[in-house]
N, C-alpha and C positions, 0 to 999 in steps of 0.2 A: 266425744266421738262425733265425727262428721255427720251432718244431717242430710245433705243433698246427695243424690245419686252420683253426680259429678265428683263431689268430694270423696265419696266412697271409692269411686274408680281410681282417683289419683292415689288414694291410700293403698288400695289393694293391687293396682297395676295388673289387672287380669289380661292374659294373652293366651294364644294357643300354647298348650303345654308341650314342650319338646324334650324335657329331661326330668329326672327324679327330683331334682332340687325345686324346679317350678311346681311339680306335682305336690310335693310336700308342703310348700309355702301356701299354695292355694287351698289345699286340703285343710291345713290348720285354720285358715281364714273361714272356710266353710263351716268347720267344726265350731268356731266361735259364734257364727251366726245361728247355728242350730241350737246352741245353748240359750239364746235369747227367747224368752217366752213370748214377748210381744215385739215383733220386728216392725220397723217403719216401712212405708211403701218403698223407700229407697233401698233399705236393707233387704227387703224381699226381692227386689229386682236384681241386686248383686248376688243374692243367694241363688236365684235361678240361673244367672250367667255362669257362676262358678260350677254349678251342677252340670251344665252343658259342657263346659270345658273339661271337667274331670271325666265325664262319660265319654267324650270324644277320645281323650287320651287312653282310657281303659279299653275302648273298642279297638283302637289302633295297636295296642300293645298286649292284648289278650292272646292266649295261645289255645289251640284246639285241644280236645281231650287226649290224655296220654295213650289211649288205645288206638288212636288214629294212625294210619300208615304214613310213611314219609311223603308219598304223593299227596295225600290229603292235607298234610301239614304245609307242604309247599303251596298247594291250591289256596289254602286258607290265608297264608301270609301274603300271597299275591293279591288276593281279594281285598284284604284290609289295607294294604299299602297302595293299591291302585296300579300295581305293575301289570304289564301285559306279557304274554309269552315272548313277544319280540324283544322285550327288555332282557331276556335271559339267553339270547342266541350266542353272544360272545362267551358266555360261561359254559354252555353246552356244545357249542360248535356249529350246530345247525338247528333250524326250527323243528325238524322232525324229531330230533333228540329231546328237545324241550317238550314237545307234545307227548312223546312216549313216557318221559319222566312224570309229567303231570297226570297221565292216565295209569301210572303204575306198571307200565309195560317195560320200562327200562329202569334198572336200579340206579340210584344216585351214587356216584363214585366218591371216595374219600376226598379227593381233590375238589370235586364239585360241591360236596357238603361244606368244606372249609370256605369256599368262595360264597356259597349261599349264606352261610353263617355270618360272614362279614357284611354281606348285602343287607340282610334282615336283622342284624344285631342279635343273633342267637348263637348258641353253641352248635358246632358242626354235627355233633351227635344227634341233634334234633332231626336230621335228615337221613339217618342211617337206621 
């Protein structure tokens, strides 16, 4: 097994997780490190890096509680994705409609839900 941190990085190829395959690969490597009773300093560094990468992915892909409203779900997804209300103007037609949807004063139409689903990579029903 590689001994230096650099060698471990070359072996693990850690990077920002963008898909399930990357998540599974890095999670497997993290699990291997967790099984080591005595980790080297280099393995401990890699362990902490993998934890941060996995936590970041989980935070970005987590969903709000089921009992939340469509407006709360939209707010949550916007927050974790870093999107702003202005990013949704084309989808809703005008900024006031975006604001009303985010505040729960305007229902999200089926067409808007479909577009939001594509934008946030969730099912349209999530917004209805």
